[in-house]
C-alpha positions as CSV (number, residue, x, y, z in Angstrom):
1,X,10.5,-7.0,4.0
2,X,9.4,-5.0,7.5
3,X,6.8,-7.1,8.5
4,X,5.5,-10.5,7.6
5,X,1.7,-11.1,7.4
6,X,-0.6,-13.4,5.4
7,X,-3.7,-12.0,4.6
8,X,-2.9,-8.7,2.6
9,X,0.7,-6.8,1.0
10,X,1.1,-3.4,2.1
11,X,3.9,-1.3,-0.3
12,X,5.1,2.1,1.3
13,X,8.0,4.4,0.5
14,X,9.7,6.5,2.5
15,X,7.4,8.1,5.5
16,X,4.3,5.6,4.0
17,X,6.4,2.3,5.0
18,X,6.3,4.3,8.9
19,X,2.4,4.5,8.6
20,X,2.2,1.2,6.7
21,X,3.8,-0.3,9.7
22,X,1.3,1.5,11.9
23,X,-1.9,0.6,10.1
24,X,-0.4,-3.1,10.4
25,X,-0.6,-3.1,14.0
26,X,-4.0,-1.6,14.5
27,X,-5.3,-4.4,12.0
28,X,-3.3,-7.0,13.6
29,X,-5.4,-6.0,16.8
30,X,-8.6,-7.2,14.6
31,X,-6.9,-10.1,13.6
32,X,-5.8,-9.3,10.1
33,X,-2.2,-9.8,9.4
34,X,-0.4,-7.1,7.0
35,X,2.6,-8.0,5.3
36,X,4.5,-4.8,5.0
37,X,7.1,-4.1,1.9
38,X,9.6,-1.4,1.9
39,X,11.4,-1.3,-1.5
40,X,14.0,1.0,-0.7
41,X,14.4,2.0,-4.2
42,X,12.5,2.2,-7.2
43,X,15.3,1.6,-9.6
44,X,16.0,-1.0,-8.9
45,X,12.6,-2.4,-8.1
46,X,12.6,-6.2,-6.2
47,X,9.6,-7.4,-8.2
48,X,10.4,-10.8,-7.1
49,X,9.4,-9.7,-3.4
50,X,6.7,-8.4,-4.4
51,X,5.2,-10.9,-6.2
52,X,6.0,-13.4,-4.0
53,X,3.9,-11.6,-1.4
54,X,1.5,-11.1,-3.6
55,X,0.9,-14.8,-4.5
56,X,0.8,-15.4,-0.6
57,X,-1.5,-12.8,0.6
58,X,-3.8,-12.3,-2.9
59,X,-4.0,-8.7,-1.6
60,X,-2.2,-5.6,-2.3
61,X,-2.5,-2.3,-1.3
62,X,0.1,0.5,-2.5
63,X,0.5,3.5,-0.7
64,X,2.4,6.5,-1.6
65,X,2.5,10.2,-0.5
66,X,2.3,11.6,-4.1
67,X,-0.8,12.1,-6.0
68,X,-2.5,9.1,-7.1
69,X,-2.5,9.4,-10.6
70,X,0.9,8.8,-12.9
71,X,2.6,7.9,-9.8
72,X,4.8,5.1,-8.8
73,X,1.8,3.7,-7.0
74,X,0.0,3.5,-10.5
75,X,2.8,1.7,-12.2
76,X,2.9,-0.9,-9.3
77,X,-0.5,-1.5,-9.5
78,X,-0.6,-1.6,-12.9
79,X,2.6,-4.1,-13.4
80,X,0.9,-6.6,-10.7
81,X,-2.2,-6.6,-12.7
82,X,-0.5,-7.6,-15.7
83,X,1.4,-10.2,-14.2
84,X,-0.3,-11.8,-11.1
85,X,-4.0,-11.1,-11.8
86,X,-4.7,-14.5,-11.6
87,X,-3.6,-14.6,-7.8
88,X,-5.3,-11.6,-6.7
89,X,-8.4,-12.3,-4.3
90,X,-9.7,-8.6,-4.8
91,X,-8.8,-5.6,-6.9
92,X,-5.1,-3.8,-6.0
93,X,-6.2,-0.9,-3.6
94,X,-4.4,2.3,-3.9
95,X,-4.0,5.1,-1.1
96,X,-2.5,8.4,-2.0
97,X,-2.9,12.0,-2.0
98,X,-5.5,13.6,-4.0
99,X,-5.1,14.9,-7.5
100,X,-4.2,18.5,-6.2
101,X,-1.4,20.3,-6.1
102,X,0.2,20.0,-2.8
103,X,-1.2,22.1,0.0
104,X,1.2,25.0,2.2
105,X,-1.3,25.0,5.0
106,X,0.1,22.2,7.8
107,X,-3.4,21.4,8.7
108,X,-4.2,20.9,5.2
109,X,-1.2,19.2,4.5
110,X,-2.1,16.7,7.1
111,X,-5.3,15.9,5.3
112,X,-3.3,15.7,1.9
113,X,-0.6,13.2,3.1
114,X,-2.0,9.5,3.7
115,X,-2.2,8.4,7.5
116,X,-2.6,5.1,9.1
117,X,-6.1,5.4,9.5
118,X,-6.8,5.7,5.6
119,X,-4.5,2.7,5.4
120,X,-6.4,0.4,7.7
121,X,-10.0,1.5,5.7
122,X,-8.5,0.3,2.4
123,X,-7.2,-2.6,4.0
124,X,-10.8,-3.6,5.6
125,X,-12.4,-2.8,2.4
126,X,-10.3,-5.1,0.6
127,X,-10.6,-8.1,3.3
128,X,-14.5,-7.9,2.6
129,X,-14.1,-9.4,-0.6
């Protein structure tokens, strides 16, 4: 657990954890308290920590640097939807790279990799439910 909050759970690994923390600061200024989880490893994965957080917040945003389809974010979202659907206030939201090959150009790479602003937008959309 990198940051505690009660409105939404954000899970991010590696660089996405840092961007999730940046987004949480922006959201806090708006009165939205985000709980940020850094799983630190994918195997083993701390499902209990995630479950406790989702039960508390009722909302989940999964952030990953890889493409949206078939990544760890999809696995986390599917597992939470299967096991904790009754605790969710809104659908699980994923923020990820587009389903395209990673670009070589640095400006395009900045667009490709999710940033704090994209995370903030996803959380704001969830808060409307």
